[in-house]
C-alpha positions in Angstrom: 106.2 -35.0 -83.9 107.9 -36.1 -80.8 105.7 -38.9 -78.9 105.0 -38.4 -75.3 107.2 -41.5 -74.3 110.0 -39.5 -76.0 109.4 -36.2 -74.1 109.2 -38.2 -71.1 112.5 -39.5 -71.1 114.3 -36.5 -72.9 115.2 -34.9 -69.6 116.8 -37.9 -67.9 120.5 -36.8 -68.6 120.0 -33.1 -67.6 118.1 -34.1 -64.5 120.8 -36.7 -63.3 123.6 -34.0 -63.8 121.6 -31.4 -61.8 121.0 -34.0 -58.9 124.4 -34.7 -58.9 125.1 -30.9 -58.5 122.7 -30.7 -55.7 124.2 -33.5 -53.9 127.8 -31.8 -54.5 126.7 -28.8 -53.1 125.0 -30.3 -50.0 128.3 -31.9 -49.1 130.1 -28.7 -49.5 127.8 -27.2 -46.8 128.2 -30.2 -44.6 131.8 -30.0 -44.9 132.1 -26.6 -43.8 129.8 -27.5 -40.7 132.1 -30.3 -39.8 135.1 -28.3 -40.0 133.8 -25.7 -37.6 132.7 -28.8 -35.4 136.2 -30.1 -35.2 137.7 -26.9 -33.8 136.2 -27.8 -30.5 134.1 -26.7 -27.3 135.8 -23.5 -26.7 135.0 -22.3 -30.0 131.5 -22.8 -30.1 131.1 -21.0 -26.7 132.9 -17.7 -27.8 130.9 -14.3 -28.0 127.9 -14.3 -30.2 129.4 -11.6 -32.3 132.4 -13.7 -33.2 130.3 -16.9 -33.8 128.5 -14.5 -36.2 131.3 -13.0 -37.9 133.3 -16.2 -38.7 130.7 -18.0 -40.7 130.3 -14.6 -42.6 134.0 -14.5 -43.4 133.9 -18.2 -44.3 131.2 -17.6 -47.2 133.9 -16.1 -49.4 135.4 -19.4 -49.5 132.1 -21.6 -49.3 130.9 -19.4 -52.6 134.3 -20.0 -54.6 133.7 -23.8 -54.0 130.4 -23.6 -55.0 130.9 -21.8 -58.2 133.7 -24.2 -59.0 131.1 -26.8 -58.7 128.4 -25.2 -60.9 130.9 -24.5 -63.4 131.9 -28.0 -63.6 128.4 -29.3 -63.8 127.3 -26.7 -66.1 129.9 -27.7 -68.7 128.4 -31.1 -68.6 124.8 -29.9 -68.5 125.6 -27.5 -71.8 126.6 -30.7 -73.7 123.6 -32.8 -72.6 120.9 -30.0 -73.1 122.6 -29.2 -76.5 122.4 -32.9 -77.6 118.7 -33.1 -76.4 117.9 -30.2 -78.6 119.7 -31.4 -81.6 118.2 -34.8 -81.3 114.6 -33.8 -80.8 115.0 -31.2 -83.8 116.0 -33.9 -86.0 113.7 -36.3 -84.8 110.5 -34.2 -85.1 111.1 -32.9 -88.7 112.0 -36.5 -89.5 108.7 -37.6 -88.5 106.9 -34.8 -90.2 108.9 -34.8 -93.4 107.9 -38.4 -94.1 104.2 -36.8 -94.2 105.2 -33.9 -96.5 106.7 -36.7 -98.7 103.7 -38.6 -99.0 101.8 -35.7 -100.0 104.4 -35.2 -102.9 106.3 -32.5 -101.4 110.0 -32.0 -101.2 110.9 -30.1 -97.7 114.6 -28.9 -97.2 116.5 -30.9 -94.6 117.1 -29.3 -91.2 120.9 -28.8 -91.9 120.2 -26.9 -94.9 117.6 -24.3 -93.2 119.5 -21.3 -91.6 116.2 -20.1 -90.3 115.2 -23.4 -88.5 118.6 -23.8 -87.1 118.7 -20.4 -85.7 115.3 -21.0 -83.9 116.8 -23.9 -82.2 119.9 -22.3 -81.1 117.9 -19.3 -80.0 115.6 -21.9 -77.8 118.6 -23.7 -76.8 120.3 -20.6 -75.3 117.1 -19.6 -73.5 117.0 -22.8 -71.8 120.6 -22.8 -70.9 120.1 -19.0 -69.4 117.3 -20.3 -67.4 119.4 -23.1 -66.2 122.4 -21.0 -65.3 120.2 -18.5 -63.4 118.6 -20.9 -61.0 122.2 -22.5 -60.4 123.2 -18.9 -59.4 120.0 -18.6 -57.2 120.8 -22.1 -55.6 124.0 -20.9 -54.7 122.8 -17.6 -52.9 120.1 -19.7 -51.1 123.0 -22.5 -49.9 125.1 -19.5 -48.3 121.8 -18.5 -46.2 121.3 -21.9 -45.3 124.8 -22.5 -44.2 124.5 -19.3 -41.9 121.1 -20.3 -40.7 122.1 -24.0 -39.8 125.1 -22.5 -37.7 122.6 -20.2 -36.4 120.3 -22.7 -35.2 123.3 -25.2 -33.7 124.3 -22.1 -31.7 121.2 -21.6 -30.4 120.6 -24.9 -29.2 124.2 -25.2 -27.5 123.9 -21.9 -25.6 120.6 -22.5 -24.5 121.8 -25.5 -22.5 119.3 -27.9 -23.9 121.5 -29.7 -26.4 124.9 -31.2 -26.3 127.5 -29.8 -28.4 128.1 -32.9 -30.8 124.0 -33.8 -30.9 123.6 -30.2 -31.9 125.9 -30.2 -35.0 124.8 -33.9 -35.9 121.2 -32.7 -35.9 122.2 -30.0 -37.8 123.6 -31.7 -40.7 120.9 -34.3 -40.4 118.3 -31.7 -41.0 120.3 -30.2 -43.8 120.6 -33.4 -45.5 116.8 -34.1 -45.3 115.9 -30.5 -46.4 118.0 -30.1 -49.3 118.7 -27.1 -51.4 116.2 -25.2 -53.3 115.7 -22.8 -56.4 113.6 -19.9 -55.2 111.5 -18.2 -57.7 110.3 -14.4 -57.3 106.7 -15.8 -56.8 107.8 -17.4 -53.8 107.6 -20.9 -55.3 110.7 -23.3 -54.8 111.9 -26.3 -56.5 114.9 -28.5 -56.4 117.5 -27.9 -59.0 116.6 -31.2 -60.5 112.8 -30.5 -60.9 113.6 -27.1 -62.2 115.9 -28.7 -64.5 113.3 -31.2 -65.6 110.7 -28.4 -66.3 112.8 -26.2 -68.2 114.6 -28.8 -70.5 111.2 -30.7 -71.2 109.6 -27.4 -72.0 112.5 -25.6 -74.0 113.0 -29.0 -76.1 109.2 -29.2 -76.7 108.8 -25.3 -77.8 112.0 -25.3 -79.8 110.7 -28.6 -81.8 107.3 -27.0 -82.0 108.4 -23.7 -83.6 110.4 -25.4 -86.2 107.6 -27.7 -87.0 105.4 -24.5 -87.6 108.0 -22.8 -89.6 107.8 -26.1 -91.7 104.2 -26.0 -92.1 104.6 -22.4 -93.1 107.1 -23.6 -95.9 104.8 -26.5 -96.8 101.5 -24.3 -96.7 100.1 -26.9 -94.5 96.8 -25.9 -92.4 95.9 -28.8 -90.6 97.4 -30.2 -87.5 97.4 -33.6 -85.8 97.9 -33.4 -82.1 99.3 -36.6 -80.2 97.7 -38.3 -77.3 98.7 -40.4 -74.5 96.6 -42.2 -71.7 97.2 -40.5 -68.2 97.2 -37.0 -69.8 96.7 -34.0 -67.7 92.8 -33.7 -67.4 93.0 -30.0 -68.9 94.8 -31.4 -72.0 92.7 -34.7 -72.5 90.0 -32.4 -73.8 92.0 -31.5 -77.0 94.5 -34.2 -77.5 94.4 -36.8 -80.3 92.7 -34.4 -82.5 92.9 -32.7 -85.9 92.6 -28.8 -85.9 93.1 -26.0 -88.6 96.0 -23.4 -87.9 94.4 -20.6 -89.7 90.9 -21.2 -87.9 89.4 -21.1 -91.4 88.3 -24.8 -91.6 84.6 -25.3 -91.7 85.6 -29.0 -90.3 88.2 -28.5 -87.8 88.4 -26.3 -84.8 91.1 -23.5 -84.3 94.1 -24.9 -83.4 95.2 -22.3 -80.9 92.1 -21.5 -79.2 91.4 -25.1 -78.7 94.9 -26.3 -77.5 96.2 -23.2 -75.6 99.2 -23.7 -78.0 101.7 -20.7 -77.2 100.6 -20.5 -73.4 102.1 -22.1 -70.2 99.2 -24.0 -69.6 98.4 -25.5 -73.0 100.0 -27.4 -75.7 103.9 -27.5 -75.7 103.5 -25.5 -72.4 105.2 -25.9 -69.0 106.2 -29.7 -68.7 103.7 -30.8 -71.5 104.5 -34.4 -73.3 102.2 -33.7 -76.5 103.3 -32.7 -79.8 101.8 -32.6 -83.0 102.2 -33.1 -86.8 101.3 -32.0 -90.1 98.0 -33.5 -91.4 96.3 -34.1 -94.7 93.1 -35.3 -95.4 92.8 -39.1 -95.8 96.1 -39.9 -94.0 94.2 -41.7 -91.1 94.4 -40.6 -87.3 96.5 -43.2 -85.4 96.0 -41.4 -81.9 93.4 -42.8 -79.5 90.6 -40.7 -77.7 90.6 -42.2 -74.3 87.7 -42.3 -71.7 87.5 -39.3 -69.4 87.2 -41.3 -66.2 90.1 -43.8 -67.0 92.2 -41.1 -68.1 91.9 -39.1 -64.7 92.2 -42.3 -62.9 95.6 -43.1 -64.5 96.5 -39.4 -64.3 96.2 -39.6 -60.6 98.0 -42.8 -60.2 100.9 -41.4 -62.1 101.1 -38.1 -60.1 101.3 -40.2 -56.8 104.0 -42.4 -58.8 105.9 -39.4 -59.6 105.6 -38.0 -56.0 107.1 -41.2 -54.6 109.9 -41.0 -56.8 110.8 -37.5 -55.7 110.5 -38.6 -52.1 113.1 -41.7 -53.1 115.5 -39.0 -54.7 115.4 -37.0 -51.5 116.3 -39.8 -49.5 119.0 -40.9 -51.7 120.4 -37.6 -51.7 119.9 -37.4 -47.9 121.8 -40.8 -47.7 124.7 -39.4 -50.0 125.1 -36.5 -47.8 125.3 -38.3 -44.4 127.7 -40.8 -45.8 130.0 -38.3 -46.9 129.7 -36.5 -43.5 130.6 -39.9 -42.0 133.7 -40.0 -44.0 134.7 -36.1 -43.2 133.8 -36.2 -39.5 136.9 -36.1 -37.5 135.6 -36.8 -34.1 134.8 -40.3 -32.9 131.6 -39.5 -31.3 130.4 -37.2 -34.0 131.0 -40.1 -36.6 129.1 -42.7 -34.6 126.0 -40.4 -34.2 126.2 -39.6 -37.8 126.6 -43.2 -38.8 123.2 -43.9 -36.7 121.7 -41.2 -38.7 123.0 -42.6 -42.0 121.7 -46.4 -41.1 118.3 -45.1 -40.3 118.3 -43.3 -43.9 119.2 -46.3 -45.5 116.5 -48.3 -43.9 113.9 -45.4 -44.7 115.2 -45.6 -48.2 114.7 -49.6 -48.7 111.1 -49.1 -47.3 110.5 -46.5 -49.9 112.0 -48.6 -52.6 109.9 -51.5 -51.6 106.5 -49.4 -51.4 107.3 -47.8 -54.7 107.4 -51.4 -56.0 104.3 -52.6 -54.7 102.6 -49.5 -55.6 103.5 -50.1 -59.4 102.6 -53.7 -59.4 99.3 -53.0 -57.6 98.2 -50.3 -60.0 99.6 -51.9 -63.2 102.4 -49.2 -63.7 105.7 -49.5 -65.2 108.4 -48.8 -62.8 110.7 -46.1 -64.0 114.1 -46.7 -62.2 115.8 -43.8 -64.5 113.4 -41.5 -62.5 115.1 -42.9 -59.2 118.8 -42.3 -60.2 120.6 -39.5 -58.4 124.5 -39.1 -57.5 126.5 -42.2 -57.7 126.1 -44.2 -54.6 128.7 -45.0 -52.2 
């Protein structure tokens, strides 16, 4: 069994790497924009077809740089995700095997089970494949973001309503605030770090669940004990902390799959789920609490608000890092001055958000999670 707290923190390393990649890609785009700005007034006021053509020609270099960034961070991510899968598999079976041994059984160690190792490897490869797919999607979206930003700057300057430097600074500021997104076929979008959190937590959870189920098959164990935690998703509160029958033949315990939704995205071990399970034998006891529905929902809503505040802080940190890099790379004194003013405002807003987050956690008796606020290394 993997505990809810373990599954909460298992994604931290992978998420931080993804956050650093996000910031690195944003910096690549803003540097390109600053390079264009440094070419001067005459360049920006050339014919529209030249304005449109030259950014398109620059996309080749931008894509090359983005691919280099992605390749570098993919190497880090592969090591992090592989370690997470290995640790989760060992931990889950270590917990479960103690239960089997107390029942007088002799489970084979994970390292000596080719089938279970293949299950872990297959899920690891699927998770890494998903991560690589949405990083490529983000690279495509980043190119389009560069073109869109240049178009907006051009439109503002040629309309005569905005000065040349102000238009560039506004464009960079807007890009820093907006960030980059993974776009899904459904139209939904996520930041790359949010997508990483979801795919790694779900992948680790499902991989561990599959080897646990395989072990139960080996041990001919029918009963399953599901973990519980306060503040669970209301739809999961209904079935958490209970005992179920995998076969559905027990007269005492309900069917495992139909009760928990195991195997579906919305159910146990599905999308971003922090529940897990272990084998159960009559008489071993159930250490998991059943929580009051109202109290559970209230805590769930508070933690959802806490997560939203953490996302906002990470977004502001990314904005601050991007603007700080833009200040460092600005070649024009006035541009640098205006960017520095935006950076100052960004830092002030971030300080206010951090203070509000700390107050919210104190007022609602929630544990602050500084690891959920980390992003690329601060300057």
